[in-house]
VEXDOVO-276026 format. One record per residue (C-alpha): x, y, z; residue number from 1; residue in three letters. Coordinates in Angstrom, 1 decimal. Layout:
% VEXDOVO-276026
R       X       Y       Z  pos  code
R       X       Y       Z  NUM   ALA
...
//
This chain:
% VEXDOVO-276026
R       X       Y       Z  pos  code
R    79.1   164.5    73.3    1   MET
R    80.7   163.3    76.5    2   GLU
R    81.5   159.6    76.5    3   ARG
R    79.2   157.3    78.5    4   LEU
R    80.4   155.8    81.7    5   LYS
R    80.7   152.0    81.8    6   LYS
R    78.3   152.0    84.7    7   SER
R    75.7   153.8    82.7    8   THR
R    75.9   151.2    79.9    9   ILE
R    75.8   148.5    82.6   10   ALA
R    72.7   149.9    84.3   11   TYR
R    70.9   150.5    81.0   12   TYR
R    71.7   146.9    79.8   13   SER
R    70.5   145.4    83.1   14   LEU
R    66.9   145.8    82.2   15   ALA
R    67.2   143.5    79.3   16   ASP
R    68.1   140.5    81.5   17   LEU
R    64.7   139.7    83.0   18   PRO
R    63.0   140.6    79.7   19   ILE
R    65.0   138.0    77.8   20   ALA
R    64.6   135.6    80.7   21   MET
R    60.9   135.7    80.4   22   SER
R    60.6   135.7    76.5   23   LEU
R    62.9   132.7    76.0   24   PHE
R    60.4   130.3    77.8   25   PRO
R    57.5   131.8    75.8   26   VAL
R    59.2   130.6    72.6   27   ALA
R    60.5   127.3    73.9   28   VAL
R    58.3   126.0    76.8   29   PHE
R    54.9   127.7    76.6   30   ILE
R    53.5   126.0    73.5   31   PRO
R    54.3   122.6    74.8   32   ARG
R    53.0   123.3    78.3   33   PHE
R    49.7   124.8    77.1   34   TRP
R    49.2   121.9    74.6   35   ALA
R    50.2   119.0    76.8   36   SER
R    49.4   120.2    80.4   37   ASP
R    46.5   122.6    79.7   38   MET
R    44.9   120.7    76.7   39   GLY
R    44.9   123.6    74.2   40   VAL
R    45.3   122.3    70.6   41   SER
R    48.4   123.2    68.7   42   LEU
R    46.3   124.6    65.8   43   ALA
R    44.5   126.9    68.2   44   LEU
R    47.8   128.1    69.8   45   LEU
R    49.1   128.8    66.3   46   ALA
R    46.0   130.7    65.4   47   THR
R    46.2   132.9    68.5   48   ILE
R    49.9   133.6    67.7   49   GLY
R    48.9   134.8    64.2   50   ILE
R    46.2   137.0    65.7   51   GLY
R    48.8   138.6    68.0   52   VAL
R    51.0   139.3    65.0   53   ARG
R    48.1   140.9    63.2   54   ILE
R    47.4   143.2    66.2   55   VAL
R    51.2   144.1    66.2   56   ASP
R    50.7   145.7    62.8   57   VAL
R    48.7   148.4    64.6   58   ILE
R    50.3   148.5    68.1   59   THR
R    54.0   148.6    67.1   60   ASP
R    53.9   151.7    64.9   61   PRO
R    51.4   153.3    67.3   62   LEU
R    53.7   152.8    70.2   63   MET
R    56.6   154.2    68.3   64   GLY
R    54.6   157.3    67.3   65   TYR
R    53.3   157.8    70.9   66   ILE
R    56.7   157.5    72.5   67   SER
R    58.3   159.9    70.0   68   ASP
R    55.6   162.4    70.8   69   HIS
R    55.5   162.0    74.6   70   THR
R    56.4   165.1    76.6   71   ARG
R    57.0   164.7    80.3   72   SER
R    59.5   165.8    82.9   73   ARG
R    60.7   162.2    83.0   74   PHE
R    61.4   162.1    79.3   75   GLY
R    59.9   160.4    76.2   76   ARG
R    61.0   156.8    77.0   77   ARG
R    61.1   156.3    80.7   78   LYS
R    57.4   156.7    81.4   79   PRO
R    56.5   153.9    79.1   80   TRP
R    59.1   151.5    80.4   81   VAL
R    57.8   152.2    83.9   82   PHE
R    54.1   151.7    82.9   83   LEU
R    54.8   148.5    80.9   84   ALA
R    56.7   146.7    83.6   85   THR
R    53.8   145.7    85.9   86   PRO
R    51.6   144.8    82.9   87   ILE
R    54.4   142.5    81.7   88   MET
R    54.9   140.9    85.1   89   MET
R    51.2   140.2    85.5   90   ALA
R    50.9   138.7    82.1   91   SER
R    53.9   136.4    82.7   92   ILE
R    52.5   135.4    86.1   93   TRP
R    49.2   134.3    84.6   94   MET
R    50.7   132.7    81.5   95   LEU
R    53.4   130.8    83.3   96   PHE
R    51.4   129.8    86.4   97   MET
R    47.8   129.5    85.4   98   PRO
R    45.1   128.0    87.6   99   PRO
R    44.3   124.4    86.9  100   ALA
R    41.0   125.1    85.2  101   ASN
R    42.5   127.9    82.9  102   ALA
R    40.9   127.9    79.4  103   SER
R    42.0   129.1    76.0  104   VAL
R    40.3   132.4    76.9  105   VAL
R    42.8   132.8    79.8  106   HIS
R    45.7   131.9    77.4  107   TYR
R    44.5   134.4    74.8  108   THR
R    44.1   137.3    77.3  109   ILE
R    47.6   136.6    78.8  110   CYS
R    49.2   136.3    75.4  111   THR
R    47.8   139.5    74.0  112   PHE
R    48.6   141.3    77.3  113   GLY
R    52.2   140.1    77.2  114   LEU
R    52.5   141.2    73.6  115   SER
R    51.2   144.7    74.3  116   ILE
R    53.4   145.0    77.4  117   ALA
R    56.4   143.9    75.4  118   THR
R    55.6   146.5    72.7  119   THR
R    55.2   149.2    75.3  120   MET
R    58.5   148.4    77.0  121   LEU
R    60.9   147.3    74.3  122   LEU
R    60.2   150.0    71.7  123   ILE
R    60.9   153.0    74.0  124   PRO
R    63.7   151.1    75.7  125   TYR
R    65.6   150.3    72.5  126   TYR
R    65.0   153.9    71.2  127   ALA
R    66.4   155.2    74.5  128   TRP
R    69.5   153.1    73.9  129   GLY
R    70.0   154.5    70.4  130   ALA
R    69.9   158.0    71.9  131   GLU
R    72.4   157.5    74.6  132   LEU
R    75.4   158.1    72.3  133   SER
R    76.0   159.7    69.0  134   THR
R    79.4   158.1    68.6  135   ASP
R    79.7   155.4    65.9  136   TYR
R    81.7   152.9    68.0  137   ASN
R    80.2   153.7    71.4  138   GLU
R    76.8   152.7    70.1  139   ARG
R    78.2   149.2    69.5  140   SER
R    79.3   149.2    73.2  141   ALA
R    75.7   150.1    74.2  142   VAL
R    74.1   147.4    72.1  143   THR
R    76.8   144.9    73.0  144   GLY
R    76.2   145.5    76.7  145   GLY
R    72.5   145.0    76.2  146   ARG
R    73.1   141.9    74.1  147   ALA
R    75.2   140.4    76.8  148   MET
R    72.5   141.0    79.4  149   ALA
R    69.9   139.5    77.1  150   GLY
R    72.0   136.4    76.5  151   ILE
R    72.6   136.1    80.3  152   ALA
R    68.8   136.3    80.8  153   GLY
R    68.2   133.5    78.2  154   SER
R    70.9   131.5    79.8  155   LEU
R    69.4   131.9    83.3  156   ALA
R    66.1   130.7    81.9  157   ALA
R    67.9   127.4    81.3  158   GLN
R    70.2   127.2    84.2  159   LEU
R    67.5   127.7    86.9  160   VAL
R    65.5   124.7    85.8  161   PRO
R    68.6   122.8    84.8  162   GLY
R    70.1   123.2    88.3  163   GLY
R    66.8   122.2    89.8  164   ALA
R    66.7   119.0    87.7  165   LEU
R    70.4   118.2    88.3  166   LEU
R    70.5   118.8    92.1  167   PHE
R    66.9   118.2    93.2  168   PHE
R    65.4   116.1    90.5  169   GLY
R    62.7   118.7    89.8  170   ILE
R    61.6   118.8    86.2  171   GLY
R    58.7   119.1    83.8  172   GLY
R    57.3   122.0    81.8  173   SER
R    55.0   123.3    84.6  174   SER
R    57.9   123.3    87.2  175   GLU
R    60.3   124.9    84.7  176   VAL
R    57.8   127.7    84.0  177   LEU
R    57.1   128.2    87.7  178   MET
R    60.8   128.5    88.6  179   MET
R    61.7   130.8    85.7  180   VAL
R    58.6   132.9    86.1  181   GLY
R    59.2   133.4    89.8  182   THR
R    62.8   134.3    89.3  183   THR
R    61.9   136.8    86.6  184   MET
R    59.2   138.4    88.8  185   LEU
R    61.8   139.0    91.5  186   VAL
R    64.5   140.3    89.1  187   LEU
R    62.4   142.5    86.8  188   MET
R    61.4   145.3    89.3  189   PRO
R    65.0   145.5    90.6  190   ILE
R    66.7   145.6    87.2  191   CYS
R    64.2   148.0    85.6  192   VAL
R    64.2   150.3    88.6  193   SER
R    68.0   150.6    88.6  194   LEU
R    67.9   151.3    84.9  195   CYS
R    65.3   154.1    85.3  196   LEU
R    67.1   155.6    88.3  197   TRP
R    70.7   155.5    87.2  198   ARG
R    70.5   156.1    83.4  199   VAL
R    69.7   159.6    82.0  200   PRO
R    67.5   160.1    79.1  201   GLU
R    68.9   162.7    76.5  202   PRO
R    66.7   165.7    76.1  203   GLN
R    68.2   167.1    72.9  204   THR
R    65.5   165.9    70.5  205   HIS
R    63.5   168.2    68.2  206   GLN
R    59.7   168.7    68.7  207   ASP
R    57.8   166.9    65.9  208   SER
R    56.8   169.2    63.0  209   VAL
R    56.8   166.7    60.1  210   VAL
R    53.3   165.3    59.3  211   PRO
R    52.8   161.5    59.8  212   VAL
R    52.4   160.5    56.2  213   LEU
R    55.3   162.7    55.1  214   LYS
R    57.4   161.2    57.9  215   GLY
R    56.6   157.7    56.8  216   LEU
R    57.5   158.6    53.2  217   LYS
R    60.9   159.9    54.4  218   ILE
R    61.5   156.7    56.4  219   MET
R    60.6   154.6    53.3  220   TRP
R    63.1   156.5    51.3  221   GLN
R    65.9   155.7    53.8  222   ASN
R    67.7   153.1    51.7  223   ARG
R    70.2   152.0    54.4  224   PRO
R    67.3   151.3    56.8  225   PHE
R    65.5   149.2    54.2  226   LYS
R    68.7   147.3    53.5  227   GLN
R    69.3   146.7    57.2  228   LEU
R    65.8   145.7    58.1  229   VAL
R    65.4   143.4    55.1  230   LEU
R    68.8   141.7    55.7  231   ALA
R    67.9   141.2    59.4  232   PHE
R    64.5   139.8    58.5  233   MET
R    65.8   137.3    56.0  234   ILE
R    68.7   136.2    58.3  235   GLY
R    66.4   136.0    61.3  236   SER
R    64.0   133.7    59.4  237   ILE
R    67.0   131.3    59.2  238   GLY
R    67.6   131.3    62.9  239   THR
R    63.8   131.1    63.6  240   SER
R    63.7   127.9    61.5  241   ILE
R    66.3   126.3    63.8  242   THR
R    64.5   127.2    67.1  243   THR
R    61.5   124.8    67.0  244   PRO
R    63.6   122.1    65.3  245   LEU
R    66.4   122.1    67.9  246   TYR
R    64.8   119.6    70.3  247   LEU
R    63.6   117.4    67.5  248   PHE
R    67.1   117.2    66.1  249   PHE
R    68.7   116.3    69.4  250   ILE
R    65.9   113.9    70.5  251   ALA
R    64.9   112.2    67.2  252   ASP
R    68.2   112.1    65.4  253   TRP
R    71.0   112.3    68.0  254   LEU
R    69.0   110.4    70.6  255   GLY
R    69.9   112.6    73.5  256   ALA
R    66.8   114.5    74.5  257   GLU
R    67.8   114.6    78.2  258   GLU
R    71.0   116.4    77.4  259   LYS
R    69.5   119.2    75.2  260   ALA
R    69.7   121.8    77.9  261   ILE
R    73.5   121.3    78.1  262   TYR
R    73.9   122.2    74.5  263   MET
R    71.7   125.2    74.7  264   LEU
R    73.8   126.4    77.7  265   THR
R    77.0   126.1    75.6  266   PHE
R    75.4   128.0    72.8  267   PHE
R    74.5   130.9    75.0  268   PHE
R    77.8   130.9    76.8  269   LEU
R    79.6   131.1    73.5  270   SER
R    77.3   134.0    72.3  271   SER
R    77.9   135.8    75.6  272   PHE
R    81.6   135.5    75.3  273   ALA
R    81.7   136.5    71.7  274   ALA
R    80.0   139.9    72.1  275   VAL
R    83.1   141.9    73.1  276   PRO
R    84.9   140.4    70.0  277   PHE
R    82.2   141.6    67.6  278   TRP
R    82.2   145.1    69.2  279   VAL
R    86.0   145.2    68.8  280   TRP
R    85.8   143.9    65.2  281   LEU
R    83.1   146.5    64.3  282   ALA
R    85.5   149.2    65.5  283   ALA
R    88.3   147.8    63.4  284   LYS
R    86.6   147.0    60.1  285   ILE
R    83.2   148.7    60.3  286   GLY
R    79.9   147.5    61.5  287   LYS
R    78.5   146.2    58.3  288   HIS
R    81.6   144.3    57.4  289   ARG
R    81.6   142.7    60.9  290   ALA
R    77.9   141.9    60.3  291   TYR
R    78.7   140.2    57.0  292   LEU
R    81.3   138.1    58.8  293   ALA
R    78.7   136.9    61.3  294   ALA
R    76.3   136.1    58.4  295   PHE
R    79.0   134.1    56.6  296   PHE
R    80.1   132.3    59.7  297   LEU
R    76.6   131.1    60.4  298   LEU
R    76.0   130.2    56.8  299   ALA
R    79.0   127.9    56.5  300   PHE
R    78.9   126.5    60.0  301   ALA
R    75.3   125.4    60.1  302   HIS
R    75.6   122.7    57.3  303   PRO
R    78.1   120.9    59.5  304   LEU
R    75.2   119.7    61.6  305   TYR
R    74.3   117.5    58.6  306   LEU
R    77.5   115.4    59.3  307   LEU
R    76.3   114.3    62.7  308   LEU
R    74.7   110.9    63.3  309   GLY
R    72.9   109.0    66.1  310   PRO
R    75.0   109.1    69.3  311   GLY
R    77.1   112.1    68.1  312   ASP
R    75.7   114.5    70.7  313   PHE
R    79.1   115.7    72.0  314   TRP
R    80.4   116.0    68.4  315   TRP
R    77.7   118.7    68.1  316   MET
R    79.6   120.8    70.7  317   LEU
R    82.2   122.4    68.4  318   PRO
R    79.6   123.3    65.8  319   ILE
R    77.4   124.8    68.5  320   THR
R    80.2   126.8    69.9  321   LEU
R    80.9   128.2    66.4  322   LEU
R    77.2   129.1    65.7  323   THR
R    76.9   130.5    69.1  324   GLY
R    80.0   132.7    68.5  325   PHE
R    78.5   134.0    65.3  326   ALA
R    75.2   134.6    67.1  327   GLY
R    76.9   137.0    69.5  328   GLY
R    77.3   139.5    66.6  329   GLY
R    74.4   138.5    64.4  330   PHE
R    71.4   138.5    66.7  331   SER
R    71.5   141.9    68.5  332   ALA
R    74.9   143.6    68.9  333   THR
R    75.7   144.8    65.3  334   LEU
R    72.3   145.4    63.7  335   PRO
R    71.0   147.3    66.7  336   ASN
R    74.1   149.6    66.6  337   SER
R    73.6   150.0    62.9  338   MET
R    70.0   151.0    63.5  339   LYS
R    71.1   154.0    65.5  340   ALA
R    73.2   155.2    62.5  341   ASP
R    70.2   155.0    60.0  342   VAL
R    68.1   156.9    62.5  343   ILE
R    70.7   159.7    62.3  344   ASP
R    70.2   159.8    58.6  345   LEU
R    66.4   160.1    59.1  346   ASP
R    67.0   162.9    61.7  347   THR
R    69.1   164.7    59.1  348   LEU
R    66.3   164.3    56.4  349   ASN
R    63.3   164.9    58.6  350   SER
R    64.6   167.3    61.2  351   GLY
R    63.4   165.1    64.1  352   GLU
R    64.6   162.2    66.2  353   ASN
R    62.0   159.5    65.5  354   ARG
R    63.9   156.6    67.0  355   ALA
R    60.9   154.9    68.5  356   ALA
R    59.1   154.9    65.1  357   LEU
R    62.1   153.1    63.6  358   PHE
R    62.3   150.6    66.4  359   PHE
R    58.6   149.9    66.1  360   SER
R    59.1   148.9    62.5  361   SER
R    62.0   146.8    63.5  362   TRP
R    60.0   145.2    66.4  363   SER
R    57.3   144.2    64.0  364   PHE
R    59.8   142.8    61.5  365   ALA
R    61.5   140.8    64.3  366   GLN
R    58.2   139.3    65.5  367   LYS
R    57.0   138.5    62.0  368   ALA
R    60.2   136.7    61.2  369   THR
R    59.8   134.5    64.2  370   GLY
R    56.3   133.5    63.0  371   THR
R    57.5   133.0    59.4  372   ILE
R    60.6   131.0    60.4  373   GLY
R    58.7   128.8    62.9  374   GLY
R    55.9   128.1    60.3  375   SER
R    58.4   127.2    57.6  376   LEU
R    60.1   124.7    60.0  377   ALA
R    56.9   123.0    61.0  378   LEU
R    55.3   123.0    57.6  379   PHE
R    58.6   121.6    56.2  380   GLY
R    58.5   118.7    58.7  381   LEU
R    55.0   118.0    57.6  382   ALA
R    56.0   118.1    54.0  383   LEU
R    58.6   115.4    54.6  384   PHE
R    56.1   113.3    56.5  385   GLY
R    57.9   113.6    59.8  386   PHE
R    55.8   112.3    62.8  387   ASP
R    56.5   114.5    65.9  388   PRO
R    54.7   112.3    68.4  389   VAL
R    57.2   110.9    71.1  390   PRO
R    58.1   107.3    70.3  391   GLY
R    56.9   107.5    66.7  392   ALA
R    59.0   105.7    64.1  393   THR
R    60.4   108.0    61.3  394   ASN
R    62.1   106.5    58.3  395   GLY
R    65.3   107.7    56.6  396   PRO
R    63.5   110.1    54.3  397   ASP
R    61.6   111.8    57.2  398   GLU
R    64.8   112.0    59.3  399   LEU
R    66.8   113.4    56.4  400   PHE
R    64.1   116.1    56.1  401   GLY
R    64.6   117.0    59.8  402   LEU
R    68.3   117.1    59.3  403   ARG
R    68.2   119.2    56.2  404   PHE
R    65.7   121.7    57.6  405   LEU
R    67.8   122.2    60.7  406   PHE
R    71.3   122.2    59.2  407   SER
R    71.4   123.4    55.6  408   THR
R    68.1   125.1    54.8  409   PHE
R    68.7   128.1    57.1  410   PRO
R    72.0   128.9    55.3  411   SER
R    70.1   129.9    52.2  412   LEU
R    68.6   132.7    54.3  413   PHE
R    71.9   133.7    55.9  414   PHE
R    73.6   134.0    52.5  415   LEU
R    70.6   136.0    51.1  416   THR
R    70.8   138.4    54.0  417   GLY
R    74.5   138.9    53.5  418   ALA
R    73.9   139.7    49.8  419   ALA
R    71.3   142.3    50.8  420   ILE
R    73.6   144.1    53.3  421   VAL
R    76.7   143.8    51.2  422   TRP
R    76.5   147.4    49.8  423   SER
R    75.3   149.0    53.0  424   TYR
R    76.6   152.6    52.7  425   PRO
R    76.9   154.1    56.3  426   ILE
R    80.5   153.8    57.3  427   THR
R    82.1   155.4    60.3  428   GLU
R    83.2   158.4    58.2  429   GLU
R    79.7   158.8    56.7  430   ARG
R    78.1   158.6    60.1  431   GLN
R    80.4   161.3    61.5  432   LYS
R    79.5   163.5    58.5  433   GLU
R    75.8   163.0    59.2  434   ILE
R    76.2   163.9    62.9  435   ARG
R    78.2   167.0    61.9  436   ARG
R    75.4   168.2    59.6  437   GLN
R    72.8   167.6    62.3  438   ILE
R    74.8   169.4    65.0  439   GLU
R    75.4   172.4    62.6  440   GLU
R    71.7   172.7    61.9  441   ARG
R    70.8   172.5    65.6  442   GLU
R    73.3   175.2    66.4  443   ALA
R    71.8   177.4    63.6  444   GLN
R    68.3   176.8    65.0  445   GLN
R    69.4   177.6    68.5  446   ALA
R    71.1   180.8    67.3  447   ALA
R    68.0   181.8    65.4  448   ALA
R    65.8   181.2    68.4  449   ALA
R    68.1   183.2    70.6  450   GLY
R    67.9   186.2    68.3  451   SER
R    64.1   186.4    68.3  452   THR
//
């Protein structure tokens, strides 16, 4: 297969920038805004979030199946990316900038709308990326480019309001959401349009002939996929634990709430800069060994946060740079590239390219880990008796609970994930052999069709 142009990878990756820019505030700012400014209880927000995850059990695999079976002159993936974009933009607009009298019904509709739009967009989009190249190392370049664009989007979601606060004194949750939402609404149609226009969609897939239940059985028997998705889920629970505790750690332990955005910025800058290194390392020692290195770096760096005390905000910087560097390989670059390889194994066993079905399973796993990790963090704080109300007094035991949950507890998940992926079997040599067998079978099928 002809190697991809760098411009093709760049245009494909570009679409992930506004997506990440919109989803970062959903995790960080939306719960606080709708609870404090719009008067929706935290318990109700959490219940709605659980409801969204329950619906994902149906919508994620359904979208994967539909995308894999779509037949149009524009391809299997592009039509769904195109259709999902305006739905996602409308949901973001109404969720980020609601009318003053918006109720919980408004929030519920927008949240479910955003979830469905995200499913419609990301599953075909990621499957499309897995199909752009069959080369073991070039796949890492594709996922690395997309990861860098996603990190840039998350970074922009902080720099836009950070710049407004620094230069114009504009701040607050509602203002942050308005600025980020407006910026995203301008960028999304531009970035997605360039991706759809300039990036080809491969048309070499086989028409589906395997029944659904048999296909699911084949996917379940794909041991490398089960290893990869389980390791990713366990490891991602670790990172999801740290996300809601980040502001608590800086505000209630380090005493520097107003500086939190600076540390987040350094984290994402470090992740962005690290992506080319992880792509290079994967080519040198193999993807799963590089992935293990990212797991271990996170596992041994995170407990260092336990050494920090009140006033040690800037001593947090070297640890943040280290964890951000590890995150550049851990979060998206390496596991997404490895996913494309396990899909090759499924193609060999099933005779079909069912990339979207695999990405739908991965998408649900990713969403579920966010819910599980966030719940563990908040339930853990409650177990230690921590009072999250601003200005509340927490004693040494409560503050130790916060510090332990943020610094050391996640490492248990990182090490468990590393143990699961330790024996991952698809090396570069094995992937090339799988591709050779697939291409030989396709050539035989083409010859047989030509002789009839």
